N, C-alpha and C positions, 0 to 999 in steps of 0.2 A: 577144547583148545588148550594147549599147553600153557601153564602159568609161567610167565617170564617177568623179570624186573631188569630193566636196562639190557634186554636181550639175553639174560642169564636164566638158565633152566631152574625150575623149582628145586630147592635143596631140602632134603629130609634130615632128621637128627643123625642118622647113620652115616651121612656124608660129611658131617662137620669135622671129623679127624682129618680127612683128606683136604678139606678147605683150609683148615688150620696149618697143615703141612705146607700147602702152596703159598699161603699168605706170609708165613714166617721165613721164607727163603730170602736171604739178603740180596738186594739188587733187583728185585722184581716188584714193581709197584702195582697199585690198584688198576691203573689204566691198561697195563700190559696183561694183567690177570683177566680183566673183562674181555679184552680183545681175544685172548686165547680161548676163553670159555665160550665165546660166541660161536666158535668153530668146533671145539672139542665136546661141548655139551656139559660135562660135569667134571669136578676135580678128580674124581676117581678114574674117569676115562683118561684124563691127562696123566695121572699117576702111572697108568699101565701102558702108556705109549712108549715106543722106542725113541731114542734120543734124536734120530734123524727126523722123525715125524714132529717131535716137539719143536725142533728148530724151524720147521716150515710153518708152524702156527704162530711164531713170534711176529709182532708187528714189524713192518718193513724198516721202520726207523730204529728198531732195537733187535734186528735179526743177527745176533752174534753167536758164533759157535760156542764161545766160552760160557754164555748165559745158558744155552741149552745143556751144556756139559754140567754146569752147576746144578740145574734142576734134576738132571739124571742122577748125579752123584748123591744128592741130598736124600734120595730114596734109599740108598744103601747105608747111609750114616745113621739114620734114626728109625726106630719102630714107631710109626705114626700113632698107633693105638695107645701105646704106653705113654708117649709124649702128651697125647690129649688127656689121658687119665691123670697124669702128673699135674696138668693144668687144673683139672677139676678138683684134685685133692688140695690145691692151694686156694680153694674157694674163688677161682677165677673162671668165668664163663666166656664162651666165644660164640659169636653169631656172624653170619655173612649174608651178602646180597643174595636174594633168592629164597632165603628161609622166611617162613611166615612171621617169625618173631622180630625180624629186622624192622626197625621203625620206618613206617611207610613215608612219613614226612621227609626223612633223611634220604630214603631211596630215590626220591624224586628230584634231588638236586643233581646237577650235571657232573660234579666231581665227588660223588659219594664214596667214602672209603669202602673197599671191598669187605673188610673185616672190622669188627668191633670187639674189644675185650671189656668185660664189665664185672663188677661186684655188686651185690644187692639185686635190684630189679631195674629193668628199663622202663621208661614211661608207658602208661597204658595207652594203647592206640586210640581208644574211643573218647578219651578225656582231653580237653584243651590244655595247651602248654604255652607259657610265656617265658621268654628269656629276660631276666633282670640283670642288667650289666651297668658298670660305671667305674668311677675313679677308685684307684687303690688308696690313695691318700685323700679320703673324702672329708667333707665338713660335717659338723654335728647335724646340720639340716639334712644332708644326704644320708647320714646314718639313720636318722629318725624316719625318713621317707622310705628307705630300703626296708626297714623293719615293718613299717605300716603296710606297704604294698605286698611284701612277701607274706606276712601273716594273713591279711585280709583275703588275698587271692587264694591262698591255700585253704582257708576256711570255706571258700565258695567252690572248692573242688578243682581249682586250677593248678596244674603242675608247674613248678618253678624250675627253670633250667638256667644254669650259669657255669662259670669256670672255676669255682671254689677258690678264687683269688682273695687276697686280703682286701679289705674295703667293702665296697658296695656288693660285689658278687657274694662273698661269704656271709655278709650280714643278712641279705635278702634270703639266702638259702637256709640259714640257721633259724630265722623267724618263721619260715614256712614249715620246717620240721617241728619246731616247738608248738606250732598251732595244730599239729596233728596231720599235716599234709604231706605231699610227696615232693621231693626235689632230686634233681640229677646233676652231679658235678662232672663236667667234661674236662679231662686233664690233658696237660701238655707233656705228659710223661707216661710211664707204665702205670697200670691201675694198682699195682702193688706198692707204689711209692706215693707217700703223702707230701705234696708240695703246694703251698709253703708249710713247713713243719709247724708253724704257729697255729695252723688250722687243723691240727691233729684231732681235736675233739669233734670238729665238724666232719672230718673225713670218716671217723668212726660212726657218727650219727647217720651219715649218708649210707654207709654200708649196711646199717641195720634197718633204717626206716625208708630209705630211698635207694639211690644207686650212684656209682661212679663209673665212668666209661672212658675209653681211649682207643684211638686207632693205632696207637703205638704198642709194640710188643712189651710184655711184662719185663721189668728190669731196665727199661730205657730211662735214663736219667733226664731230668728237665734241662733244657737249654733254650736260649732265646729264639732260635730258628723254628722251634717246634710249636710255639704258642700261636702265631698268626694262622697257620693251617687249621688248628683245632677250633678256631673261632667260627669257621664255616659249619662245623657240627653243632655248635651252640645255637646258631640261627637256623640251621637246617632242620633241627629236631623240634623247633618251636613253631607255633602259629604266628606269633608276633614278637617283636623285640621292644623292650622298655628300657630306655636310658635314663638313669636317675641323676647322675652327675658326670660331666666330662669336660675336660679342657678342649680348646679349639683344635689342637693337634694332639691326639692321644690314641693309645691302642684300642680304646673302646670304639672309636670311629671306624676301625678296621672291621669289626664285627658288623657295624651298621652298613658299611659298603657291601659286605658279603650278603647281608640280609636283603638289601635292595636288589642285588644281582639275582637272588633266588626268588624275587617277587614277593617277599615278605613285607608286611607293613611295619613301620617303625613309629613308636611313640616316645615322647620326651617329656621330662618333668621341667616346667618352667622355673627359672630362678632370677635373682636380681642381676641386672645388667652389669653391676659393678663387681660381681663375683667371678673370678677366673674359672672356678669349677662349674659354673653354670653357662659359660660362654659357648661350649660345644652344644649343649641342649638348646639354648636359645637360637643358635645358628640353625640347628636342625628344624626347629619350629618355623623359622623364617623360610626354610626351603620346602616346607609342606608336610613335615612330620605331624602326626596326631598329638594333641595335647593331653597329657595324663593328668586329668583333674582329680580323679579319685579312683580307688580300686573298683568301686561299684560301677562307675562309668566305663572303665576299661573292660570289665567283665561283660557288660552289656554289648559293647562293640565286638568283643571276642566271640561271644556266643553266636552272634549273627554271622561272623566271618567263617566259623568252622561248620556252619550248616545245621546248627541245633534249632534254628527257628526258620520256618518257611514264611517268607514275606510276600510271595507272589500269589495272586488269586488264581485258583485253578479254573479250567474251562468247565462250564456246566454240561458240555456236550459229551464228556467222557463218562460213559456209563459205569465203568469200573471204579470210578472215584466217587460215585454218588453217596455212598455210605459215609464219606468223610466231609460232606458238604450240606449246607442248608440253603434254600432259596429264599431271598428276602428282597421284595420290591424289584424283582427282575435282575438282581445282582447275585453273584456268588460270594460266599464267605466260608472260610476254613472252620471246620470243627476239629479241635485238637483232641487226638486220642491219647489219653494219659496212660502211663504205665501203671502197673498194680501198686507200686510204692507211692507214686504220685497221687493216685486215687485215694489211698489211705491217708496221705498227708492232708488232702483237702477236707477229709472228715475230721481231722484233728485240729486244723486251723480254725481260729475264731475271728470275729470282726475286731476284737480288741487285740493289739499286738502282744505276742508272747516271745520270750527269749528262746534262743536255739536250744538251750539246755532243757527248758520246760517242754518244748516240742519233742525233743528226743525222748524224754521221760514218758510223755503221753503216747508216743508211737509204740514204746515198749509195753506199756500197761494196756492200751486199747487194742493194739494189733499184733503184739508179740514180735515187733520188728526192732531189733537192737542195731540200729545203723551207726556205722562210724561217722564221726562228725563231718569230715570232708564230703562223704557221700550224701549225707543229709542236706548239707548246704548246697551241694550241686543240684539236687532235686528242687530245693526251695528257690534257687536262682532261676531255674528253668520255668517254674510255675509263675514267677514274677515276669519273666519274658513272655510267657503265654498270656499275661494279663489276668491271671486267675488269683494271684497273690501279690502282695506289696511288701517291700522292705521299709521298715521304720527305724532310723538310726543305723548303727553298725551291725547289730545282731538280733534284731527283733523283726518278726514277720507276722502278717495278718492276712485273712481272707479278703480279697479285693471285691 
């Protein structure tokens, strides 16, 4: 069966220059591109079509001879291979719908951008991701909580997604990076532009340790109209959205609305009812948002939501699954099959709590495994969720 995303054929690396050519044509948007590719198949096939055929593939609402002419003329104006190479020489990467590296969470939203430009790395598909968002002019309480959640979630292997804005966004992302974790900044301008300039140090850190991405072409300057659309990417690329601080009517709540439309769960940090910056969060809680009590509680909820823990009891009648089960008093129970790393961790853990640093050192000495801290914490959290280990305090773990 052919691999398709939103009815778009699978795209290999060699097709990316053609995809970039198509996406960079002024006046043709993602919806039009998707409509045309559903019929044409690939960007290269579209590139090689005569103008008359191109016009027939345009959506009825946008079937204009001048647009078909623009697409045809653009093929003569640029050398698409050289243009794509010039992009790579500026350390800017491009990915599009249909390519296996395109974030699958984002591909599943109804208005996913056809193309994404990025520097650094995109989030790992197999690891959970949380969007941390909030007020630009935050309080000291919001500042401390953004640091706390960003740092603790990163140390548990959770990827932090945000908009690199001043205030809560940037503070949470910086904390995640300083904890040795991953963070992605979704920009409302080209990826070659740092905005706001005051977050230049964070931008550089993201490019080195994490990533920055944008649906807008390189060189596009920031303007107010570009920021609301980018918020759908912040929520779309995340598993859940965490609001640290927000006024009752604020730009943060635009992201919340988009997350809810995408079927994502929203969590909010409770605050004093007398604080204007907590009014939006408290209102969200009143409307049914999850309560962000601690990074650890949030991580437990998150791990279950992204399918890292099986909670259903399997049927004992399925012979193929019997090696994963045990029979006890006529009932079925799951037997968790640990990975090689998790098995080694269980041999290192003791009944007395040990710090993460000690566990990391013992894994290296006993098993020859030099695990990065976020990866180690990710495995430890999973063992806790399996009920085989327990967390004591912020960064101590013991055999359960």
